N, C-alpha and C positions, 0 to 999 in steps of 0.2 A: 591506191589504199583499198585494201579488203576488209570486209566486215566479217568477224569471226563470232558465232553464236555458241556458247558453252552451256550444255544443259547438265546440271548436277542431279543425280537421282538417288544418292545414298541417304538412307534414314539416319545414318550416324553423322553428327556434326564434329565429332572428335574420334581420332583413331581410324579414320576411314582411309583404306588403301586407294580406292578410286578417287578420292579427293586429292590424295597425295600425287596420283598420276596426272590429275588436272593441273595442279600447281606446277608440276615439272613441264607438262606440255605448254602452258601458258608462258613459262620462263623462257623455254626454248624458242617458242614462236615469237615473242616479243624482242628477243635478241636478234632473230634472223630478219623479222619484218617490223621494225620499230614504228612505222608509220601506220600500221593496221590498227583498226579499232576492234577491241574485244569486249564483249558483253557476256555477262553470266546470269542465267536463270537458274535459281537453286529451288528445286521442288520440294525440299524439306523445310524450306522457310516459306516461300510462296507457293502454298499448296494448290494444285490444280484439281477441280472436282472431276470426278467421274461422270460419264454421260449420264444425263438424266432427262426427264420428260421435257424440261424447259428448254434445254439446248437442242434437243431433237425437234421440239416444236418451233424453235427460232429458225432452225435450218429450213424447215419445210413450210413456213407460214409467211406470206407476203408482209413486208415491213410494216404497212399500215394496219395490219390485223394482229400483229404481235402484242402479247401481254407484257407488262413491266418486267415480269420474272424472265420471260423469253428474251426480252431485249438485253437484260443484264447478263444473262448467260451468253448470249451471242456476242456481246462486247468483249467479254474476256477471250472467248474463242478467237474473235477477230485479231485481238492483240497478240495472242500467241502465234497465229498464222502469218501475221504481218512481220513479226520478228524473223521467222524462217524465210519468208519471201525476201526480206532485206539483206539476208546473210549470204556470204559467198562460201563460207566454210561453216560446217556445222560439227560440233564436237559433243558426243554423247558419253557421258561418264556413267557407267552402269555396273554396280556390283551384281553378282548372280545371286538371286534369291530363289531357292528351291527350283533350280535348273533353268530359271528364265530371268526376265528383267523385273525390277521393282514395279509394283502396281502404279506408283506415281508416274513412272515414265510411260507405262502403257496408257494411262489417262491423257498424258501430254500428247501422245501420238494419236489418240482418238480425237483430240481437238484439231491437230494440224494435217491429218490425212483427210482432206476435204474435197469432195467432188465439186469440179468447176473452179477450184482454187489452186490446189497443188497437184490434182489429176483430173482427168476428164475421161468420160466414157465415149467410146466410138464403136462403130459397127464391128470393128475387128478386135475390140477389147479395150481395157483401161490403158491410158497413156499418161505418164508422168509429165508434169509441167515444169519441173525444177531441173532440168538438164543444165549442165555447165557447172553445178556446185560440187564441192568435195565434202566428204564426211570422214571423220575419225571417231572410232568407238574405243573407249578405254574401259576394259573390264577387269574386275577384281573377283577371283573365285577361290573358294576354300580348297576345293579338290582340282583334280586334272580332268578336263572335260572336252578339250578341243578335239574335234573330229569324231566324237562318240555320239551315240544315240540319246545321251542325257543332256546334250548341249542344245537347249531350246532358245538360247539367247542370240548367238551369232547368226544362225539361218533366219530367225524371225526378223532381226534387225536389218539384215541384208535385203530381205524380201520388202520390208517396209520402205526402206530407202530407195530401192530400185522401183518400187511402185509409184513413187512420186518423182521419179526420174534422175535420182542421184545414184550413179553406178560406180562412181570413184570412191569406194569405201575401204578404208584401212582399219584393221583391228589390232589393238595392242592388248594382248591378254596376260594379266599377271595371275598364274595358276599355281595351286598347291600351297596356297597361303596358310591354310590351317594344318598343314602337315609339319610345320615347325622347322626349326634349325636350318639345315642346309637348303631345304626346299624353299623356304621363305626367302632367304637371302638371294638364292639363285633366281627366283621368280622376279624379285624387285630389281635386280641388276639387269636381267634380260629386258624387262619392261622399260627401264630407264635408257638402255642402250637403244632400244627401238624408237623410244620418243625422240632421242637426239637425232636419229636418222630421218624420221618422217616430218618433224616439225621445221 
């Protein structure tokens, strides 16, 4: 049995294309691997705070010297990191906001990309500690950006996943969604077909 962790990052709870992609992914995955355990963390509902002095202090201060605020910040960060460590498959659902990922997803990544936990520093450079895991990234984009200099979403997420040792990363991009009509229907059909193949 594999554990699948899904991270939702769309600010929209209704009418979100990335959430539709997530629903389709989960449906395909459950049909193919009914014994697998799927858990979802929705960053629009359970908001993750951005890095602040309490979390940074908690990371850098011995446990016996931490303030209550630092302990609380560190407890949440540990929970988020533990979820990733326990997962075999990581699914990131990410609409494109202003050429990149939602700030909620960036905040989540800031919690889980942790030295000594998900990567380590060595004399020859940082080494990811999560090798053997797979990742799927489901994106929804109003325009067509794949392969262009305006796409700061896929390169960043590939780098972030690779940095913690996850190199098996598959992207399913639904693009041109705001172009309407034929573009919208074609984008959704292509994404749905890709989801059926990878899940």
